[in-house]
N, C-alpha and C positions, 0 to 999 in steps of 0.2 A: 422653659422646658423643651420647646420645639427646637431651639438653637442647640441645646445640649444633645438632643437626639440626632440632629443633622450632622453635628460634629462627630458623633459616634459612628454614624453611617459612613462618613467620609474617611475616618480612620480605618474602618473595616475594609473599605474598598481599596485603600492604599496597601494595607497588609496583604490582601488577596493578590494584588498586582505584583507586589514584591515577591511573594511566594511563587507566583507563576514565572516570574523572571528568573528566580533562582533555579527552578526546574529546567527552564530553557537553557541556561548556562551549563547545567549538568548534562542534560540529555541530548540537546541539539548541538551545542558547541563543544561538548566533551571536555569541559575544563575541570581541573582538579579541585578538590575541596578548599585547598589553601588559596588558590586563585579566586574562586568564587567568594570566599570570605573577604578577600581584599577588595573586590568589587562592592560587596555589601557595606564594608566600612566606609569606602569613598562616598557611597550613596547616602550615608547618614547626613552629610552636609546638605544635600538636596532635600531630604525628608524634613530636616530641621527647619529649612526655609519655608517649604510649602505648609508645614504645620503652623508656623508663626503667622504666615500670611492667610491661613485658612483657605487655601486653594486646592483644587484637584489637579492632577498631572495634566489633564487635557485643557486646563485653563491657563497653563503657563505660556508666556510669550517670550520672545527673545529679550525684551527689556527686563523681564523678571530674572532671567539667567545672568544678564549683565550685572544686575543688582547683587545677585548671589556671589558672583566672582569678585566683585568690588569689595564685598564684605569679607571675603577670604583674605584679600590683600590687607584689609584693615586689621585683621587678626594676626598679621605678621607671619602668615603661613608661607613657607618657601615656594619659590617659583616651580621647582621640580615637583613638589607635592600638588600644587594647583594644576599643573599640566596633567598629572595622573588623575586627579578628580574630574577634570574636564573630559578626559578620555572615557572614564567610567560613566559620566552623565550622557555623553554622546552614544555610548553603547546601549544604555538604558532606553533612550528615546528612539533609537533605531528599532529596538524590540517593540516599543509601544506602537510605532508606525506599522511594523510588520504584523502585529496583532490587531491592527485596525482600531486601537483604542484612541489614537490621534490621527488626524488627517494630514497635518503638516508638522515637520520636525523643527521645533524652535531652537534646537541646539546646532542646526546645520551651519550657521555662520559664526558659531562660537570659536574663537581662536585661542589656542594654548599659548602661554608666554614662551618667548624664545629662551632656551636654556643652553648653556654650553655643554659640550661633550664631557661627561664624567667617566673617566677611565677607571676600571676596577682595580682593586689592590691585587698585586701579584707577588708571589714569593719566589725567590731564587731557589735553585736546586740545593744550594748550601743551607739555606734557611729551612727548607723542608727536612733535610737531613738533621739539622739541629733540633727540630721539633721531635722527630722520631727518636733522636738520641737521648732525650730525657725520660722516655717511657720505660717503666720497669717491666721487662719481659718475663720476669719470673712468676708473674701472677696471671690469672685468667683474664682479669680486667685489662691489664696492660697489653697482653697478647692480642686480645680482641680489638682494643683501640688502635694499636699499631696496624693491624690488618685493615681496619676501617679507613684510616688516613691514607694508607698506601693505595687502597682501592679507589678512594675519591680522586686521588692524584693520577693514578695509572689509567683510569677509565673516564675521567672527566664527568663523574656522576653528580646529579643533584642529590641533596641529602635525603629527599623523599624516595628517590630511586634506590639509594643505598640501604635505607631502613627496610625497604620492601623486597630486597634481593632474596631470591629463593635458590635452594640447592638444585631444583629441577631446571633452573636457567643457567647453571654453570656448565660450561663445556671446556674443561681444563685441558683435555687431550688436544683440542683444536686451538687452545689459547683464546677463547671467546667467552663472553657472557651475553645473555639476552636480557635487555633492560626494558622495563615498562615505564615509559615517560609520560609527559603531559597528554591528557586526553586518551589515556590507555593505549597510546601508540607504542609499538614495540620496535626495538632496533638491536642489532648485533654490534657489540663493541669489543675490540681486542683488549686482552688483559696481559700485563707483563708477567714474566716468570717470578719476579720479586714479589708482586702482589699475590700470585698463586701460592708461593711458599709461605707467605705470612698468613694467608687464610688457612692453609693446611696445618700450620703450627697452632693456630687458634682452635681448629676443629678438634685437636687432641684434648684440649681443655674443655671444649664445648660438650664433648661426648660424656663428660663426667657430671654435667648439669642435669637438673630435672626440668624438662621442658613442658610448659602447660599445653594442654590439648588445643590443637588448631594452629600451633606455632612450630610444629615439627619441621616444616619445609623452609622456615625462615633462617637465613644464615646467621645474622648478628642478633644475639639474644641478650636481654638484660638479666640482672641478678634474680629477677622475679620469674624468669622463664618465659617471658614474652618478648616480642620484637622490640629492639631498642628504639627509644623515641628520638625525634629530631632534636628536642630540647637537650637531651642528655649528650648528644653528639656535640652540639654547640658548647655545652658547658665544659666538657673535658678538653676540647680543642683550645678554648680560651685559657684553661689552666696550664696546658702544655706550652702554649705560646709565651705565657708569662714566665714559666720556668726556664724556657730557652733564651729569655732576655730579648725577645723580638718585640719591637715597638709598634709594628704595623697593626691595623685593625683587621684581625684575621677571623674568618668564619669558615664553616664547611665549604661554602661556595667559592672561597678564595682558592681552594685546591683545584676546582673546576676551571677557574680563570687561568691558573698557573699551567694546567694541562694544555689548554688551547694556545696560550702564549708561547710556551716552550716548543710546541710542535711547529708553530709558525716561524719562530726564530730559526729553527733548524731546517726550514725549507718544505714543510708539509703543504700539500695542496689545500686551499681554503675550502673547497667543496668536500673534501674528505673529512676535514675538521667539522664542517656543518653536519655531515652525516653522523659522525661519532657522537656529537653533542646533542643530536636530536633537535636542532634548530629548524623550525618550519621555514623561515626566511633567511636567505643568505645575508641580508642586511644586519641581522642579529649577530652573525659570526664576524662581520666585517669590522666590528669595534676592535677586534684583536689586531687588525692591520694598523690601526692608530697606535696601539701599544707597541707593535713591532717597529714602527717608525721612531717612536720615542726611545726604544731600546737602541736602535742603530745610532741615533743622534748622540745618546749618552756614551756609547762605545767610542765614537769619534772624539768627543770632548775629552774622554779619559785617556785614550790611547794614541791619538794622532800626535806626532812630534811637534806640530805647529801649535797645539793647544797646551803643551806642557810648559809649566813655568820654570 
């Protein structure tokens, strides 16, 4: 009976620490709900391990973490996923040390597996036009979806930024929109005339909709009169991509990648791209320089006379 009670106390302590860590990520680090959920999902591997071993977090040593990582390899988890889990574990232990729950960080020497650079999928301008070309613009839904895709591509938005876009943040006379990004950080992003026209066309239909209270300022509305969901955007983009006959693995984020890549290919300054995309670190934006080099190499292979058969 005493063992059962001790186990219960241990579980309660872990739950309390995890709740505290979640609040830390939200309030101190300013991370979005989706990012926090990703951290929590990764930490389930650590929690499963400590529960199996009947250990507290402050009893964990480097050898325990090595054992945990070895078990992830045994489960055939991919190196990229393991690297992400290790990053989440390190973040958690930094919090525990900061909170003085532990004196020494056992994850400090933990090394992530070496992984190759994974370049994001990018659409060509022609492919984007193909996708837009299959949309039925005679309907409210089609006009809205065309405006959404054009805005994603024109402004390089994350899908969460798109679904939260408000009328009060549209400055069409100046060709700008204000975007609320990760950690509630705001930035101004230029918007193209084409995207503005598509949004204005959609608004003509939107004005005929019944909007639920509290959603009046939201630009893109679902049939229920509430803000369109991320899942719905994923769904209709997949549908249009299939209709357009494009074989690439396309998501809303693909239009963001395409935005940055097309700007870089045409000579835009990487610092300007960083600012428009809301990247905290320039290293995040620099992945598109790899894409640009890949593009240039392909252009030489396809068009240089010495490469023609």
